[in-house]
C-alpha positions as CSV (number, residue, x, y, z in Angstrom):
1,X,17.2,-17.0,43.6
2,X,18.6,-15.2,40.6
3,X,17.3,-17.8,38.2
4,X,13.6,-17.6,40.1
5,X,13.9,-14.0,39.1
6,X,14.8,-14.6,35.6
7,X,11.9,-17.0,34.7
8,X,9.5,-15.1,36.3
9,X,10.4,-12.1,33.9
10,X,10.9,-14.5,31.2
11,X,7.5,-15.7,32.0
12,X,5.7,-12.4,32.6
13,X,7.0,-11.0,29.2
14,X,5.8,-14.2,27.3
15,X,2.4,-13.9,29.2
16,X,1.7,-10.3,28.4
17,X,2.5,-11.4,24.3
18,X,0.4,-13.9,24.5
19,X,-2.4,-11.9,25.5
20,X,-1.6,-8.6,23.5
21,X,-1.3,-11.7,20.5
22,X,-5.1,-13.0,22.0
23,X,-6.3,-9.8,22.1
24,X,-5.7,-8.4,18.9
25,X,-6.4,-11.3,16.7
26,X,-9.5,-11.7,18.6
27,X,-10.8,-8.1,18.5
28,X,-10.0,-7.7,14.2
29,X,-11.8,-10.8,14.1
30,X,-14.8,-9.8,16.0
31,X,-15.3,-6.5,14.6
32,X,-15.3,-7.7,11.5
33,X,-15.5,-5.3,8.5
34,X,-15.5,-2.7,11.3
35,X,-12.4,-1.4,12.2
36,X,-11.7,-0.6,8.2
37,X,-15.1,0.8,7.9
38,X,-13.8,3.6,10.5
39,X,-11.0,4.0,8.8
40,X,-12.1,4.5,5.5
41,X,-15.2,7.3,6.4
42,X,-12.9,8.6,9.5
43,X,-10.4,10.6,7.2
44,X,-12.0,13.0,5.8
45,X,-10.1,15.6,7.7
46,X,-6.2,15.3,8.8
47,X,-7.9,16.0,12.3
48,X,-10.0,13.0,11.9
49,X,-7.5,10.9,10.6
50,X,-5.4,11.7,13.5
51,X,-8.6,10.8,16.1
52,X,-9.3,7.6,14.5
53,X,-5.8,6.4,14.2
54,X,-6.0,7.3,18.3
55,X,-9.3,5.6,18.7
56,X,-8.8,2.4,17.1
57,X,-4.9,1.6,18.2
58,X,-6.5,2.2,21.8
59,X,-9.0,-0.8,21.3
60,X,-7.1,-3.0,18.8
61,X,-3.8,-2.0,21.0
62,X,-1.6,-2.3,18.0
63,X,-0.2,0.0,15.9
64,X,0.7,-2.6,13.6
65,X,-2.6,-3.9,12.7
66,X,-3.8,-0.3,12.4
67,X,-0.5,0.2,9.8
68,X,-1.1,-2.7,7.9
69,X,-4.9,-1.9,7.2
70,X,-4.0,1.6,6.3
71,X,-1.3,0.4,4.0
72,X,-4.1,-2.1,2.2
73,X,-6.0,1.4,1.9
74,X,-3.7,3.2,0.2
75,X,-2.9,0.4,-2.2
76,X,-6.5,0.3,-3.0
77,X,-6.9,3.9,-3.8
78,X,-9.0,4.6,-1.0
79,X,-7.1,6.8,0.7
80,X,-4.1,9.0,0.0
81,X,-0.7,9.1,1.5
82,X,-1.9,12.0,3.3
83,X,-4.8,10.2,4.9
84,X,-2.6,7.6,5.9
85,X,0.1,9.6,7.7
86,X,-2.4,10.9,9.7
87,X,-3.4,7.9,10.9
88,X,-0.1,6.8,11.8
89,X,0.4,10.2,13.9
90,X,-2.8,9.2,16.0
91,X,-1.9,5.2,16.2
92,X,1.1,6.7,17.9
93,X,-1.0,8.2,19.9
94,X,-3.5,5.7,20.4
95,X,-0.4,3.7,21.6
96,X,0.2,5.2,24.8
97,X,-2.9,3.9,26.0
98,X,-0.8,0.4,27.4
99,X,0.8,3.2,29.8
100,X,-2.4,4.1,31.3
101,X,-3.5,0.8,32.0
102,X,-0.7,-0.2,33.6
103,X,-0.5,2.6,35.9
104,X,-3.8,2.9,36.7
105,X,-5.1,-0.9,37.3
106,X,-4.7,-2.4,40.5
107,X,-3.4,-5.5,39.0
108,X,-3.1,-7.3,42.5
109,X,-6.9,-7.1,43.0
110,X,-7.5,-7.7,39.1
111,X,-6.2,-10.8,38.1
112,X,-7.9,-12.5,40.9
113,X,-11.7,-10.3,40.4
114,X,-11.3,-9.9,36.2
115,X,-8.2,-11.7,34.7
116,X,-9.1,-15.6,36.0
117,X,-12.4,-15.2,35.6
118,X,-11.7,-13.4,31.9
119,X,-9.8,-16.2,31.1
120,X,-12.1,-18.9,32.2
121,X,-15.3,-16.9,30.7
122,X,-13.4,-16.4,26.9
123,X,-12.2,-20.1,26.6
124,X,-15.9,-21.0,27.5
125,X,-17.0,-19.1,24.3
126,X,-13.7,-20.0,22.3
127,X,-15.1,-23.4,22.7
128,X,-18.2,-22.9,20.9
129,X,-17.8,-23.9,17.5
130,X,-19.2,-22.9,14.9
131,X,-19.7,-19.8,15.5
132,X,-16.6,-17.3,14.9
133,X,-17.9,-13.9,16.5
134,X,-18.1,-15.8,19.6
135,X,-14.9,-18.1,19.1
136,X,-13.1,-14.7,18.9
137,X,-14.9,-12.6,21.1
138,X,-13.7,-15.2,23.7
139,X,-9.9,-15.2,22.1
140,X,-10.2,-11.6,22.9
141,X,-11.4,-11.8,26.6
142,X,-8.7,-14.8,27.2
143,X,-6.2,-12.4,25.9
144,X,-7.2,-9.8,28.1
145,X,-6.5,-12.1,31.2
146,X,-3.3,-13.3,30.5
147,X,-2.3,-9.8,29.3
148,X,-3.6,-8.7,32.9
149,X,-1.8,-11.3,34.4
150,X,1.3,-11.0,32.8
151,X,1.3,-7.5,33.9
152,X,0.9,-8.2,37.3
153,X,3.7,-11.0,37.3
154,X,6.0,-8.1,36.0
155,X,5.0,-5.9,38.6
156,X,5.7,-9.1,41.5
157,X,9.4,-9.7,40.0
158,X,10.5,-5.8,39.8
159,X,8.6,-5.6,43.9
160,X,10.8,-8.4,44.8
161,X,14.2,-8.2,43.6
162,X,15.2,-5.2,45.8
163,X,17.8,-3.9,43.5
164,X,18.0,-0.4,42.4
165,X,19.4,1.5,39.5
166,X,23.2,2.5,39.7
167,X,23.3,6.5,40.9
168,X,26.0,6.7,38.1
169,X,23.7,6.2,35.3
170,X,21.1,8.1,36.9
171,X,19.8,11.9,35.5
172,X,22.7,12.2,33.2
173,X,23.4,12.5,29.8
174,X,24.9,8.9,29.5
175,X,22.5,7.8,31.8
176,X,19.9,9.1,29.2
177,X,21.7,7.7,26.2
178,X,22.2,4.5,27.4
179,X,18.3,4.1,28.8
180,X,17.5,5.2,25.3
181,X,19.6,2.7,23.4
182,X,18.4,-0.3,25.6
183,X,15.0,0.9,25.3
184,X,15.5,1.0,21.2
185,X,17.5,-2.9,21.1
186,X,14.8,-4.3,23.7
187,X,11.6,-3.1,21.5
188,X,13.9,-4.2,18.1
189,X,14.8,-7.8,19.5
190,X,11.1,-8.8,20.9
191,X,9.2,-6.6,18.0
192,X,6.6,-5.1,20.8
193,X,7.3,-1.6,22.1
194,X,4.2,-2.0,24.1
195,X,6.1,-4.8,25.8
196,X,9.1,-2.4,26.6
197,X,6.6,0.1,28.1
198,X,5.2,-2.3,30.3
199,X,8.7,-3.5,31.4
200,X,9.9,-0.2,32.1
201,X,6.8,1.2,34.1
202,X,6.4,-2.0,36.0
203,X,10.3,-1.6,36.9
204,X,9.9,1.6,38.0
205,X,7.1,0.8,40.2
206,X,8.9,-1.6,41.6
207,X,11.7,0.5,42.3
208,X,14.5,-0.3,39.9
209,X,14.1,2.5,37.4
210,X,14.4,6.1,38.5
211,X,11.8,8.7,36.3
212,X,14.1,10.0,34.1
213,X,15.9,7.1,33.4
214,X,12.6,5.8,32.5
215,X,11.6,8.5,30.4
216,X,14.8,7.6,28.2
217,X,13.8,3.5,27.9
218,X,10.4,5.2,26.6
219,X,11.5,7.6,23.9
220,X,14.2,4.2,22.7
221,X,10.9,2.2,22.5
222,X,9.4,4.7,20.8
223,X,12.1,4.9,17.9
224,X,12.4,1.1,18.2
225,X,8.4,0.6,17.1
226,X,9.6,1.6,13.6
227,X,11.8,-1.3,13.3
228,X,8.4,-3.7,13.0
229,X,7.0,-1.2,9.8
230,X,10.4,-1.2,8.3
231,X,10.9,-4.9,8.3
232,X,7.4,-5.2,6.8
233,X,8.5,-2.4,4.0
234,X,11.0,-5.2,2.7
235,X,10.0,-5.9,-0.6
236,X,6.8,-4.6,-0.4
237,X,4.6,-2.2,-2.5
238,X,5.9,1.4,-2.6
239,X,2.8,2.4,-1.1
240,X,3.9,0.2,1.9
241,X,7.5,1.9,2.0
242,X,5.9,5.4,2.2
243,X,3.7,4.7,4.6
244,X,6.8,2.6,6.4
245,X,8.9,5.9,6.1
246,X,6.7,8.1,7.4
247,X,6.2,6.2,10.3
248,X,10.3,6.0,10.9
249,X,11.0,9.9,9.9
250,X,7.8,10.6,12.8
251,X,8.9,8.5,15.5
252,X,12.8,9.8,15.0
253,X,12.1,13.4,15.0
254,X,10.2,12.7,17.9
255,X,12.6,11.1,19.6
256,X,15.2,13.7,18.9
257,X,13.2,16.3,19.9
258,X,12.4,14.6,23.1
259,X,15.8,14.2,24.2
260,X,17.1,17.7,23.2
261,X,14.3,18.9,25.5
262,X,14.5,16.3,27.9
263,X,14.9,18.1,31.4
264,X,12.6,20.5,30.2
265,X,9.9,18.2,29.7
266,X,10.5,15.8,33.1
267,X,10.4,19.5,35.1
268,X,7.4,20.4,33.8
269,X,5.9,16.9,33.8
270,X,6.8,17.0,38.0
271,X,5.4,20.6,38.4
272,X,2.1,19.2,37.0
273,X,0.6,16.8,39.8
274,X,1.4,20.2,42.6
275,X,-0.3,22.5,40.0
276,X,-3.7,20.5,39.9
277,X,-2.5,18.6,43.7
278,X,-2.9,15.4,42.5
279,X,-1.1,12.6,44.3
280,X,0.6,11.3,40.9
281,X,3.2,7.7,41.4
282,X,6.1,7.4,38.8
283,X,3.7,5.1,36.8
284,X,1.3,7.6,36.0
285,X,3.9,9.9,35.2
286,X,6.0,7.7,32.9
287,X,2.6,7.2,30.9
288,X,2.3,11.0,30.9
289,X,5.4,11.6,29.7
290,X,4.4,8.9,26.5
291,X,1.3,10.6,25.7
292,X,3.5,13.6,25.8
293,X,5.8,12.8,23.6
294,X,3.5,11.6,20.9
295,X,1.5,14.6,20.9
296,X,4.5,16.9,21.2
297,X,5.9,14.9,17.9
298,X,2.5,15.4,16.0
299,X,2.8,19.1,16.8
300,X,6.2,19.2,15.7
301,X,6.1,17.4,12.7
302,X,2.2,18.6,11.5
303,X,3.8,22.1,9.7
304,X,6.4,19.7,7.5
305,X,3.5,16.8,6.5
306,X,2.4,18.2,3.4
307,X,6.3,18.7,2.5
308,X,7.0,15.1,3.5
309,X,4.4,13.3,1.6
310,X,5.3,15.1,-1.7
311,X,9.4,14.3,-1.2
312,X,8.0,10.7,-0.4
313,X,5.8,10.7,-3.4
314,X,9.1,10.5,-5.3
315,X,10.7,8.2,-3.7
316,X,10.4,4.2,-3.5
317,X,8.7,4.6,-7.0
318,X,8.3,1.1,-8.6
319,X,8.9,0.6,-12.9
320,X,4.7,1.0,-13.5
321,X,4.8,4.2,-11.7
322,X,7.7,5.4,-13.3
323,X,6.0,4.3,-17.1
324,X,2.7,5.9,-15.8
325,X,4.1,9.4,-15.6
326,X,3.6,11.3,-18.9
327,X,7.2,12.4,-20.3
328,X,6.1,14.8,-22.6
329,X,3.1,16.7,-21.4
330,X,3.5,19.4,-19.6
331,X,0.5,22.3,-18.3
332,X,2.7,24.9,-19.5
333,X,2.7,23.9,-22.9
334,X,-1.4,23.4,-23.1
335,X,-1.4,26.7,-24.0
336,X,0.3,26.3,-27.2
337,X,-1.0,24.2,-30.0
338,X,2.4,23.3,-31.5
339,X,3.5,22.3,-28.9
340,X,1.0,20.9,-27.1
341,X,-0.5,18.5,-30.1
342,X,3.5,17.5,-31.1
343,X,3.5,16.5,-26.7
344,X,0.1,15.2,-27.1
345,X,1.4,12.6,-30.3
346,X,4.3,11.6,-28.3
347,X,2.7,10.9,-25.4
348,X,-0.2,9.0,-27.1
349,X,2.6,6.9,-29.2
350,X,3.8,5.6,-25.7
351,X,0.2,4.6,-24.7
352,X,0.7,2.5,-28.4
353,X,4.2,0.9,-27.8
354,X,2.6,-0.4,-24.3
355,X,-0.3,-1.7,-26.0
356,X,1.9,-3.5,-28.6
357,X,3.9,-5.0,-25.9
358,X,0.9,-6.4,-24.1
359,X,-0.5,-7.8,-27.8
360,X,2.7,-9.3,-28.6
361,X,3.2,-10.9,-24.8
362,X,-0.2,-12.4,-24.7
363,X,-0.3,-13.9,-28.5
364,X,3.0,-15.6,-27.0
365,X,2.3,-16.5,-23.6
366,X,0.7,-19.8,-22.7
367,X,0.5,-19.3,-19.1
368,X,-2.1,-17.1,-18.6
369,X,-2.0,-13.1,-18.1
370,X,1.0,-12.7,-16.0
371,X,1.9,-9.8,-13.4
372,X,3.8,-7.8,-16.8
373,X,0.5,-7.9,-18.5
374,X,-1.3,-6.5,-15.2
375,X,1.0,-3.9,-14.6
376,X,1.0,-2.9,-18.4
377,X,-2.8,-2.1,-18.3
378,X,-2.9,-0.3,-15.4
379,X,0.1,2.2,-16.5
380,X,-2.1,2.2,-20.1
381,X,-5.0,3.4,-17.9
382,X,-3.8,5.7,-16.0
383,X,-1.8,7.2,-19.2
384,X,-4.9,7.5,-20.4
385,X,-6.7,9.2,-18.0
386,X,-3.6,11.9,-18.2
387,X,-4.5,12.2,-21.8
388,X,-7.9,12.9,-21.4
389,X,-6.7,15.7,-18.8
390,X,-4.2,17.2,-21.1
391,X,-7.0,17.3,-23.8
392,X,-9.2,19.3,-21.7
393,X,-6.2,22.2,-21.2
394,X,-6.0,22.4,-24.4
395,X,-9.3,23.0,-25.5
396,X,-9.9,25.6,-22.6
397,X,-7.1,28.0,-24.5
398,X,-7.3,29.5,-28.1
399,X,-7.5,26.8,-30.0
400,X,-7.4,27.3,-33.6
401,X,-10.7,26.1,-35.7
402,X,-8.5,23.8,-38.4
403,X,-7.3,22.0,-34.9
404,X,-10.6,21.7,-33.3
405,X,-11.8,19.1,-35.5
406,X,-8.6,16.8,-34.9
407,X,-7.9,16.8,-31.3
408,X,-11.3,14.3,-30.9
409,X,-8.8,11.7,-32.8
410,X,-6.4,11.6,-29.4
411,X,-9.1,10.4,-27.4
412,X,-10.0,8.1,-30.4
413,X,-6.8,6.3,-30.6
414,X,-6.2,5.9,-26.4
415,X,-9.6,4.3,-26.8
416,X,-8.4,1.6,-29.0
417,X,-4.7,0.9,-27.4
418,X,-7.3,0.7,-24.4
419,X,-9.3,-1.9,-26.2
420,X,-6.0,-3.7,-27.5
421,X,-5.3,-4.1,-23.9
422,X,-8.4,-5.6,-22.5
423,X,-8.3,-8.3,-25.7
424,X,-4.7,-8.8,-24.9
425,X,-5.8,-10.0,-21.3
426,X,-8.5,-12.0,-22.7
427,X,-6.4,-13.7,-25.1
428,X,-3.7,-14.9,-22.2
429,X,-6.3,-16.2,-20.5
430,X,-7.8,-18.4,-23.4
431,X,-4.3,-19.4,-24.5
432,X,-4.1,-20.9,-21.0
433,X,-7.0,-22.4,-21.3
434,X,-6.9,-23.9,-24.4
435,X,-5.4,-27.1,-25.4
436,X,-2.4,-28.0,-28.5
437,X,-3.6,-28.4,-31.7
438,X,-2.4,-31.8,-33.0
439,X,-3.3,-31.5,-36.4
440,X,0.2,-29.8,-37.8
441,X,-1.5,-27.8,-40.8
442,X,-3.7,-26.4,-39.0
443,X,-1.2,-25.5,-36.1
444,X,1.2,-24.0,-38.8
445,X,-1.7,-22.0,-40.0
446,X,-2.4,-20.7,-36.6
447,X,1.1,-19.6,-36.0
448,X,1.5,-18.1,-39.3
449,X,-1.6,-16.1,-38.8
450,X,-0.2,-14.8,-35.3
451,X,3.0,-13.8,-37.0
452,X,1.6,-11.7,-39.4
453,X,-0.3,-9.5,-36.7
454,X,3.1,-9.4,-34.7
455,X,4.4,-8.4,-38.3
456,X,1.4,-5.6,-38.2
457,X,2.0,-4.3,-34.6
458,X,5.6,-3.5,-35.2
459,X,4.4,-1.5,-38.8
460,X,1.9,0.3,-37.1
461,X,4.3,2.0,-35.0
462,X,4.3,5.6,-36.4
463,X,7.4,6.4,-34.8
464,X,9.5,4.4,-37.2
465,X,10.9,6.3,-40.1
466,X,9.9,4.3,-42.8
467,X,5.9,4.1,-41.6
468,X,3.6,4.1,-44.5
469,X,-0.1,3.6,-44.0
470,X,-0.7,1.8,-47.4
471,X,1.7,-0.8,-46.2
472,X,0.0,-1.5,-42.8
473,X,-3.8,-1.2,-44.9
474,X,-2.3,-4.0,-47.3
475,X,-0.6,-6.1,-44.5
476,X,-4.1,-5.7,-42.4
477,X,-5.8,-6.9,-45.5
478,X,-3.9,-9.5,-45.6
479,X,-4.3,-10.4,-41.8
480,X,-8.0,-10.2,-42.4
481,X,-8.4,-13.0,-45.5
482,X,-6.1,-15.4,-43.1
483,X,-8.2,-15.0,-40.6
484,X,-11.5,-15.9,-42.7
485,X,-9.4,-18.9,-44.1
486,X,-8.3,-20.0,-40.8
487,X,-11.9,-19.8,-39.2
488,X,-13.1,-21.9,-42.4
489,X,-10.2,-24.3,-41.5
490,X,-11.3,-24.6,-38.1
491,X,-15.2,-25.1,-38.8
492,X,-14.3,-27.9,-41.3
493,X,-11.8,-29.5,-38.9
494,X,-14.6,-29.3,-36.3
495,X,-17.1,-31.0,-38.6
496,X,-14.6,-33.4,-39.7
497,X,-13.8,-34.4,-35.9
498,X,-10.2,-33.5,-36.4
499,X,-10.6,-30.9,-33.5
500,X,-13.2,-31.4,-31.0
501,X,-16.3,-29.2,-31.3
502,X,-15.1,-27.2,-27.6
503,X,-11.8,-26.8,-29.1
504,X,-12.9,-25.4,-32.1
505,X,-14.9,-22.9,-30.6
506,X,-12.3,-21.5,-28.3
507,X,-10.0,-21.3,-30.7
508,X,-12.3,-19.4,-33.3
509,X,-13.0,-16.8,-30.5
510,X,-8.9,-17.0,-29.9
511,X,-8.4,-16.0,-33.3
512,X,-11.5,-13.3,-33.3
513,X,-10.0,-11.6,-31.0
514,X,-6.4,-11.9,-32.1
515,X,-8.2,-10.4,-35.3
516,X,-9.6,-7.5,-32.7
517,X,-5.7,-6.5,-31.9
518,X,-5.3,-6.2,-35.5
519,X,-8.1,-4.0,-36.5
520,X,-7.4,-1.8,-33.1
521,X,-3.9,-1.5,-33.6
522,X,-4.6,-0.6,-37.4
523,X,-7.2,2.4,-37.2
524,X,-5.2,3.3,-34.1
525,X,-1.9,4.1,-36.2
526,X,-4.4,5.9,-38.9
527,X,-6.1,8.0,-36.4
528,X,-3.0,8.9,-34.9
529,X,-1.3,10.1,-38.6
530,X,-4.2,13.0,-38.5
531,X,-3.0,14.4,-35.2
532,X,0.7,14.0,-35.9
533,X,0.2,15.8,-39.7
534,X,-1.9,18.0,-38.4
535,X,0.4,20.6,-37.0
536,X,0.1,24.2,-37.9
537,X,3.6,24.5,-39.3
538,X,3.1,21.9,-41.9
539,X,1.6,23.2,-45.2
540,X,0.2,19.9,-46.7
541,X,-3.5,19.2,-46.1
542,X,-4.1,16.5,-43.3
543,X,-4.7,12.7,-44.8
544,X,-8.5,11.4,-45.1
545,X,-10.5,10.2,-42.4
546,X,-10.6,6.3,-41.4
547,X,-13.5,4.6,-41.5
548,X,-14.6,4.3,-37.6
């Protein structure tokens, strides 16, 4: 007898989870980009973000899928953290729809009239190969049918047990805490708060679970639902961790408030049907409690959301985000030319160091553009934007006339460094595609040319105490001569069949890009010195402007 009940319980849970998975996956494919479009366009205001999160989760019945899509938008820069958090709030509310389905639908009649035909129709559509939309729609319909069947099996299982909860655990603090922990652990074990909610409501409908203990189980399921987001955020991007952390904070705060206010909330919910003269069974009351719980959580935490966003942005920071944060640019000094120019020069020096690092990494790499090169380029681009914004702030102040003509050089230098970043990616890619040079003399000449460019990269660091523009200019002239000689050697090797023509062309293009790096780094350093030597406190005249 007991094994039969246990088997029905496990089978009911399995059917329910299978139905949920089929529904979610089918809806995501059948809807195509519709769900993403709704998310992208429905977060213009916080209220719209909450409503769209609730609506989409109600349709898809997977807060996890909505959260993952939201994280993708944040990482792509299409949505900021504040917008993502409003969708998380709405998703928690929309997730309560599962309780209303269980409480309002007569599953005994639904299984015969709806569920079984849906499974048959869904599988017929699923067999329609060649049309992804029809296959996905069939999967969704079959999922609905399996979903209803699983819930009905759970209802029948609990109704046939004839058991009831011991009075010892009913309506006591120990009982509330016990069932909260059970709901939390069950959700973590199954990795589905929906399953825990369905178990709670079907157990309550079968007379096994009192209203107050069912409410405690729901609170525990709400808190346990954060485990999915927390585990998904392990090793993920900083934005994913921030959204997951916001989810955890929201559900923990909501759970703590609900536990403290539980007697009051239960009393209000028991009075609610009497005031409206409605006949409400225990499952409807529990579904109402679940929805009220999350709406209350949004109302409680909403005033603190902006503070939470600010706090989260300072956490889970990646190396790239930290490096992309300006170290020297401060709005407070923008109105003071002496301080502003010093800060600007120091920040541009940082950008130059990143450009040098990229160039060296590209020339030494034979495996193509790696993650470090891509990451460095993103950092450099962000810092370039910050420099541009800071220059605009300086221009708004009272800038001396003798400095006004020097300020554009700052933007010129950052553009040189950005060009180095772009060319470095191309160099790394070309080196990956290029074949080794078998001619030893030609290989040595290529290697020596690269060494001279690397040396120039080091010498053009204006922060060095022994930095000398004249020395850099002389070395650049040498690299120019080496480039032209190397180009001639490559052409001769190609015409004498010492080098395949295709390889010859790709090597000439590669050497030309390396020459471009040398040219841009030397010009960048020279223009940067016009910025650093034009400080108001210095008496010496600014150096002559280099040729563009």
